[in-house]
C-alpha atoms as one frame of an Amber mdcrd trajectory, in Angstrom:
protein
 113.890  95.965 129.160 116.208  94.522 126.533 117.509  97.099 124.064 117.448
  95.988 120.442 119.776  97.847 118.105 118.175  98.519 114.748 120.434  97.779
 111.791 120.573 100.599 109.262 122.267 100.908 105.896 124.823 103.689 105.500
 124.923 105.733 102.332 122.158 105.748  99.760 121.823 102.484  97.886 119.121
 100.978  95.722 117.256  97.717  96.094 114.829  95.651  94.068 112.015  93.942
  95.956 109.810  91.467  94.089 106.246  91.046  95.275 106.704  94.524  96.702
 103.076  95.543  96.510 101.796  94.137  99.772 102.591  91.974 102.778 106.213
  91.106 103.460 107.430  92.674 100.229 105.885  96.026 100.995 107.148  95.915
 104.591 110.699  95.349 103.327 110.341  98.173 100.820 108.944 100.556 103.447
 111.732  99.650 105.875 114.405 100.391 103.269 112.722 103.658 102.293 112.531
 104.705 105.950 116.311 104.253 106.092 116.749 106.667 103.186 117.360 104.002
 100.545 115.873 103.699  97.057 113.533 100.845  96.146 112.112  99.457  92.922
 109.078  97.306  93.742 108.041  94.665  91.212 104.437  93.523  91.476 102.100
  91.660  89.136  98.929  93.219  90.601  98.769  96.885  89.631  96.305  97.621
  92.459  98.885  96.529  95.013 101.276  99.219  93.770  98.892 102.099  94.496
 100.824 102.921  97.679 103.835 104.056  95.631 102.048 107.082  94.115 102.479
 110.095  96.351 104.767 108.240  98.773 106.857 110.562 100.985 110.006 108.933
  99.565 109.246 110.589  96.228 111.639 109.576  93.454 113.370 107.059  95.727
 110.541 104.577  95.177 109.592 103.246  91.754 106.873 100.751  90.837 107.275
  98.172  88.087 104.190  96.227  87.147 105.034  92.824  85.761 105.938  89.215
  86.377 109.156  88.978  88.391 109.876  85.635  86.714 110.361  87.370  83.354
 113.953  88.374  82.718 113.090  91.549  80.829 110.939  92.748  83.749 113.718
  92.042  86.250 116.358  93.687  84.063 114.171  96.771  83.654 113.834  97.013
  87.432 117.599  96.645  87.875 118.287  99.482  85.425 115.754 101.758  87.104
 117.275 101.056  90.522 120.859 101.579  89.349 119.870 104.909  87.796 118.924
 106.208  91.261 121.800 104.808  93.342 124.209 101.848  93.273 122.197  98.628
  93.204 123.467  96.524  96.094 120.485  94.428  97.213 117.802  92.204  95.713
 114.930  90.594  97.611 113.133  87.674  95.958 109.800  87.721  97.764 107.218
  87.140  94.997 105.276  83.910  95.516 102.172  82.066  94.375  99.941  80.367
  96.949  97.858  77.523  95.605  97.450  74.063  97.084  97.545  70.877  95.031
  97.983  67.182  95.695  99.529  64.247  93.863  96.305  62.258  94.151  93.922
  64.938  92.865  95.960  66.980  90.369  97.931  65.971  87.299 101.715  66.142
  87.333 101.809  69.000  84.822  99.676  71.204  87.068 101.883  70.519  90.069
 105.055  71.149  88.077 103.641  74.446  86.824 102.898  75.547  90.386 106.385
  74.594  91.560 107.984  76.341  88.609 105.913  79.478  89.130 107.395  79.922
  92.604 110.963  78.931  91.785 111.191  80.889  88.525 110.942  84.346  90.091
 113.761  83.542  92.531 115.990  82.093  89.815 115.359  85.077  87.537 115.991
  87.557  90.341 119.212  85.831  91.363 120.438  85.670  87.757 119.754  89.339
  86.999 121.202  90.497  90.324 124.363  88.409  89.972 125.012  89.645  86.438
 124.465  93.251  87.492 126.787  92.913  90.495 129.492  91.302  88.374 129.223
  94.016  85.729 129.422  96.728  88.405 132.358  95.011  90.074 131.242  95.839
  93.600 129.461  92.731  94.892 126.040  92.812  96.483 123.453  90.906  98.493
 120.478  88.736  97.622 117.817  87.611 100.080 115.375  84.890  99.068 112.146
  84.489 101.005 111.499  80.886 101.987 109.174  79.216 104.491 109.222  76.819
 107.421 107.462  74.500 104.965 110.748  73.900 103.147 111.643  71.686 106.128
 108.252  70.818 107.650 105.479  70.882 105.039 101.828  71.417 105.804  99.457
  68.871 104.268  98.062  69.952 100.910 100.811  72.487 100.191 103.117  70.154
  98.257 103.925  72.548  95.340 104.678  75.438  97.686 106.787  73.354 100.079
 108.709  71.799  97.193 109.386  75.200  95.626 110.608  76.673  98.902 112.958
  73.716  99.424 114.341  74.364  95.932 114.785  78.054  96.733 116.826  77.174
  99.806 118.997  74.933  97.630 119.357  77.788  95.147 120.420  80.058  97.998
 123.222  77.759  99.110 124.463  76.977  95.593 124.483  80.618  94.479 126.350
  81.585  97.654 129.056  79.027  96.865 129.299  79.963  93.183 129.448  83.726
  93.594 130.960  84.317  97.012 134.432  84.945  95.515 132.958  87.960  93.684
 131.667  89.444  96.945 128.073  88.383  96.300 126.223  87.158  99.372 123.092
  85.042  99.042 120.917  84.244 102.040 117.310  83.326 102.781 114.717  83.907
 105.474 112.377  81.018 106.275 109.120  82.436 107.534 106.525  81.099 109.906
 102.941  82.365 109.807 102.971  86.135 109.292 100.156  88.638 109.808  99.748
  89.776 106.202  96.738  90.830 104.165  96.406  87.219 103.055  96.293  86.024
 106.671  93.739  88.727 107.533  91.573  87.647 104.585  91.807  84.048 105.797
  90.458  85.083 109.204  87.850  87.429 107.732  85.990  84.507 106.204  85.394
  82.912 109.614  83.129  83.597 112.568  84.407  84.686 115.982  84.609  81.130
 117.326  86.639  79.946 114.341  88.952  82.965 114.568  89.582  82.196 118.231
  90.359  78.575 117.374  92.819  79.612 114.643  94.468  82.093 117.009  94.926
  79.370 119.616  96.334  77.006 117.011  98.823  79.616 115.804  99.892  80.271
 119.394 100.503  76.546 119.873 102.452  76.172 116.633 104.793  79.083 117.372
 106.758  78.868 120.636 106.603  82.672 120.926 102.836  82.256 121.127 101.737
  84.335 118.149 102.127  84.898 114.422 104.844  87.236 113.210 104.633  90.809
 111.986 105.756  91.906 108.534 107.949  94.552 110.190 109.805  91.794 112.057
 110.520  90.031 108.776 111.677  93.305 107.239 114.166  93.828 110.068 115.688
  90.403 109.434 115.866  90.956 105.682 117.514  94.362 106.075 120.079  92.816
 108.404 121.013  90.269 105.737 121.225  93.037 103.129 123.430  95.193 105.337
 127.164  95.323 105.958 126.459  94.022 109.459 125.997  90.627 107.758 129.139
  90.958 105.625 130.399  87.487 106.634 127.013  85.777 106.344 126.216  83.880
 103.160 124.516  80.622 102.239 122.438  80.871 105.417 118.737  80.197 105.883
 117.578  82.329 108.805 114.344  81.162 110.465 112.032  84.104 111.124 109.227
  81.944 112.412 108.755  82.442 116.134 110.302  79.006 116.657 107.755  77.161
 114.506 110.375  75.086 112.678 111.793  73.673 115.910 108.435  73.056 117.586
 107.680  69.372 117.995 104.426  68.010 119.419 104.804  66.876 123.007 103.252
  63.379 123.419 102.317  64.284 126.997 100.321  67.344 125.929  96.546  67.286
 126.043
């Protein structure tokens, strides 16, 4: 059996995780908390933050209800985090999922959807960079992207466009702020077993669920969808000192989906 060494963060630090109420965001928050770190989770849906109350981490986890795209919300989260421990990591995970098409929706609607997804990442990067510069100690930012930034799925034009922009933001911010010791990376996700994915399957009968499961297995060379804990491990690696010479990178955490091409001899 192959032994996988789990990356851990040494010394108590604080982190801000946007979209930290559920799915990937919560998994990242829980992973950091399990390592003894402090986390401020920003979430628009108050119900999704219910897990914070009574959490075993106690005062190391703080919930902030609000829109991560708003600068005052992000700055409030940064101050709360820094009050607990040095703020050294920021995860831009918040996202909006809504399909639209150029032939059925007006340009303004599509632009709004694109902006909604990009804005939270830009705001998070801006607040994190300014905080790191003021503290004079550098820090890490991880943006959550998708395989769709490179290989879009039909109907998801706003989402795919926004994720491509976020990957561009990642590279540009890494170049601009690397000299200050600020690292900016991204993870590009494949299909992940989140609450949203479970809800998608819940609306289908057993035959349809089996068909979707087969399709997911075919799309991902590893033969399955990913787990939120697997994404969290990758994000924590990029936040950690183990990745101290990694910046401007987009790490696929997609079970090989981005490199999977249809074989013309299949079927």
